[in-house]
C-alpha positions in Angstrom: 3.6 -4.7 271.2 4.6 -5.3 274.8 4.4 -3.0 278.1 8.0 -1.5 277.4 7.9 -1.0 274.0 4.5 0.7 274.3 5.9 3.1 276.7 8.8 4.0 274.7 6.6 4.3 271.6 4.5 7.0 273.2 7.4 9.0 274.8 8.7 8.9 271.3 5.3 10.0 269.8 4.4 12.6 272.5 8.1 14.2 272.5 8.4 14.5 268.6 4.8 15.6 268.7 6.0 18.3 270.9 8.9 19.1 268.6 6.4 19.6 265.6 4.1 21.5 267.3 6.5 24.2 268.0 7.5 24.5 264.3 3.8 24.5 263.7 3.6 27.7 265.3 6.2 29.2 262.8 4.2 28.1 260.4 0.9 29.5 261.2 2.3 32.9 262.1 4.6 33.1 258.5 2.5 31.0 256.1 -0.3 32.9 255.9 1.8 36.1 255.0 3.9 34.1 252.3 6.8 34.4 254.7 9.4 31.7 254.7 9.3 29.1 257.4 13.0 28.4 257.6 14.6 31.9 257.4 15.1 33.9 259.4 15.0 32.3 262.9 12.0 32.6 265.1 12.3 35.8 266.9 10.8 37.9 269.3 7.7 40.0 267.3 8.2 42.9 269.5 11.7 43.3 270.1 13.4 41.2 267.5 15.7 39.6 269.5 16.2 36.0 268.1 15.2 33.2 270.6 18.1 31.1 271.8 17.4 27.6 271.6 17.5 27.5 275.9 14.3 29.8 275.6 12.3 27.5 272.7 11.7 24.2 274.3 8.1 23.4 273.8 5.8 24.2 276.5 8.7 24.1 279.0 10.4 27.5 277.8 6.9 29.0 278.2 6.3 28.0 281.3 10.1 29.0 282.7 9.6 32.3 281.3 6.3 33.1 282.6 4.8 33.6 279.6 7.3 36.6 278.6 10.1 37.5 276.1 13.5 36.9 277.9 15.1 40.3 276.6 12.0 42.8 276.1 9.0 40.9 278.8 6.7 41.6 276.2 4.1 38.6 276.7 4.2 35.7 274.8 0.6 34.2 273.8 -0.9 31.3 275.5 -1.5 30.2 272.2 1.9 28.6 271.4 2.3 26.1 274.2 -1.4 25.1 273.3 -0.4 24.5 269.9 2.6 22.4 271.1 0.5 20.3 273.5 -2.4 19.8 270.9 -0.1 19.1 268.5 1.6 16.5 271.0 -1.9 14.8 271.7 -2.5 14.5 267.9 0.2 12.5 267.6 -0.4 10.2 270.8 -4.2 9.7 269.9 -3.1 8.9 265.9 -0.4 6.7 267.9 -2.9 4.9 270.1 -5.5 4.1 267.6 -3.1 2.6 265.0 -1.9 0.5 267.0 -5.7 -0.2 268.8 -6.5 -0.8 264.9 -3.4 -2.4 263.8 -3.1 0.4 260.9 0.1 0.8 262.0 0.9 0.9 258.0 -1.1 4.2 258.1 0.3 6.0 261.0 2.8 8.0 259.0 0.4 9.8 257.0 -2.0 10.6 260.0 0.6 12.3 261.9 1.2 14.4 258.9 -2.3 15.2 258.2 -2.9 15.6 261.6 -0.3 18.0 262.3 -1.1 19.9 259.1 -4.6 20.1 260.5 -3.2 21.6 263.7 -2.0 24.3 261.9 -4.8 25.2 259.4 -7.5 24.9 262.4 -5.5 28.0 263.6 -4.7 29.7 260.7 -8.4 29.1 259.5 -9.9 30.8 262.8 -7.6 33.6 262.6 -7.8 34.8 258.9 -10.8 32.9 257.1 -8.7 30.7 254.6 -6.4 27.4 254.2 -3.6 28.5 252.4 -2.6 26.5 249.3 1.0 25.9 250.9 -0.3 23.6 253.4 -3.0 22.4 251.5 -1.9 21.2 248.0 0.9 19.3 249.4 -1.6 17.2 251.2 -2.4 15.6 247.7 1.0 14.3 246.8 1.5 13.6 250.7 -1.7 11.4 251.1 -1.1 9.6 247.5 2.9 8.3 248.9 1.1 7.5 252.4 -1.5 5.5 251.0 0.3 4.0 248.6 3.3 3.3 251.9 0.0 1.9 253.7 -1.0 -0.7 250.7 2.5 -2.0 250.2 3.3 -2.4 254.1 0.0 -4.3 254.8 -1.1 -5.7 251.5 -4.3 -4.2 251.6 -5.4 -1.6 248.8 -9.3 -0.3 249.4 -8.6 2.0 246.2 -12.2 2.0 245.3 -13.7 3.3 249.2 -11.0 5.5 249.0 -11.9 7.1 245.9 -15.8 7.1 246.8 -14.8 8.7 249.9 -12.7 11.7 248.5 -15.7 12.2 245.5 -18.0 12.1 248.5 -16.1 14.9 250.2 -15.5 16.7 247.2 -19.2 17.1 245.9 -20.8 17.4 249.5 -17.8 19.9 250.4 -18.3 21.6 246.8 -21.7 21.5 246.3 -22.3 24.4 248.5 -19.1 26.7 247.3 -20.3 26.1 243.5 -24.3 27.1 244.4 -23.4 29.8 247.0 -20.7 31.5 244.5 -18.1 31.0 247.8 -20.1 32.5 250.0 -21.6 29.4 251.5 -18.0 27.5 251.6 -14.2 28.5 251.0 -12.2 27.3 247.9 -9.9 26.0 250.9 -12.6 23.7 252.4 -13.3 22.0 248.9 -9.7 21.7 248.5 -8.7 19.9 251.5 -12.1 17.6 251.3 -10.4 15.1 248.9 -7.4 14.6 251.2 -9.5 14.1 254.0 -12.0 11.5 252.4 -9.5 9.6 250.7 -8.1 8.8 253.6 -10.8 7.8 255.5 -12.5 6.1 252.9 -9.1 4.2 252.8 -9.6 3.2 255.9 -13.2 2.5 255.8 -16.2 3.8 254.0 -18.2 4.2 257.5 -15.3 6.2 258.2 -15.6 8.5 255.6 -19.5 9.1 255.6 -19.5 9.6 259.5 -16.5 12.1 259.3 -18.0 14.1 256.8 -21.6 14.1 258.7 -19.9 15.2 262.0 -18.2 18.0 260.5 -21.5 19.4 259.2 -23.4 18.5 262.3 -20.7 20.6 264.4 -20.5 23.0 261.9 -24.3 23.5 262.1 -24.6 23.0 266.3 -21.8 25.8 266.6 -23.6 28.1 263.9 -26.9 27.8 265.7 -25.4 28.4 269.3 -23.2 31.6 267.8 -26.5 33.2 266.7 -28.4 32.1 269.6 -26.3 34.3 271.8 -25.7 37.0 269.7 -22.1 36.4 268.4 -23.0 35.5 264.4 -26.0 36.2 262.4 -27.1 34.4 259.1 -24.8 36.3 257.0 -21.8 35.5 259.1 -18.9 33.7 257.8 -17.8 31.0 259.6 -14.0 29.3 259.5 -15.6 25.6 258.2 -12.3 24.0 258.1 -12.0 23.4 261.6 -15.5 21.3 262.0 -14.1 19.3 258.5 -11.0 18.5 260.5 -12.8 18.0 263.7 -15.1 16.0 261.3 -12.7 14.0 260.1 -11.2 12.7 263.5 -14.7 11.8 264.3 -14.9 10.0 261.5 -11.6 8.0 262.1 -11.7 7.6 265.6 -15.7 6.6 265.7 -16.6 6.0 262.3 -16.8 2.5 262.2 -18.2 1.8 265.8 -21.0 4.4 265.2 -21.9 3.0 261.9 -22.3 -0.7 263.1 -24.4 0.7 265.9 -26.7 2.3 263.9 -26.8 -0.8 262.1 -27.7 -2.9 264.7 -30.3 -0.2 265.5 -31.8 -0.3 262.3 -31.6 -4.0 262.5 -33.7 -3.8 266.1 
C-alpha cells in the first residue's frame, strides 16, 4: 500500500473509530440496565435535555464544553472522551497489525471484537459482569468474520481455531466449574471461545500466549492490590479486562514471543 493510501486508511480508521467509541458510550451506559441503545436519543443524565448534534462530536464536543452539559452545566465524566479515544486507538492498532501481517481479510472481525472489547472492559469494571447482549452476538459475528477471512485469503486454519477455542474454554471454564462460579464469572467463560478461536485462526501460538498473558496479568494485578490493601484473598476482581488485554497481547506479540521462546530453548 502506497504512502497516501496508507495515510488515508489510517485517517478513516481513526475517524470511524471515534464515532464507534461515541456509540459505545451509549452501549456502556444502557446495556447493563437492559435499555435500548437506539431510543431515546442521548440526553444529559442530570437535566434530561437531549444532546444536540453539535454537542455530540467525539472528544471535540467534550473539550469545547469543558466537560459540562450546555444546558445545566453538570459535569460530563472524562470517561466519555477516553472511551472514544481508546476505541480510536484500538481501530488504529488493528489496522496497523493487519497491514503489517498481511491479514487484511481478518480486519473486519478484529474491528468488531476490538470495539466490543472496549465496551466489555468498562462494563465489567463497573458492574462485574459481561452482558449476554454483547457477548452472545459475538459468536455468529466471529463465525461470519472467520468465514469471510477464509474466502478472501484462501486460507482455512480451522483446526488451530478450534483448538484455540477449546483451550480457552477449558482453561477459563475450569476455575468457574471448580469454584461454583466464585473464581470466574460465567460471562468470562462465554467470551473465552470467541477470543480463543480468533487467535487460533491467526496462529496457535497467539492463542496460547494470549491465554497465558491474561492469567499472568490478572495474577499480577491481584497480588498488587492485596499488597496495597485494596483487595483481599476473597475479593472478586473483574477478569474480563485481563482476558481481553491478554487476547490483544496474543494477537500483537504471540508469534514473536513464541518464536523467541523456541530460539531460547534451542540455544
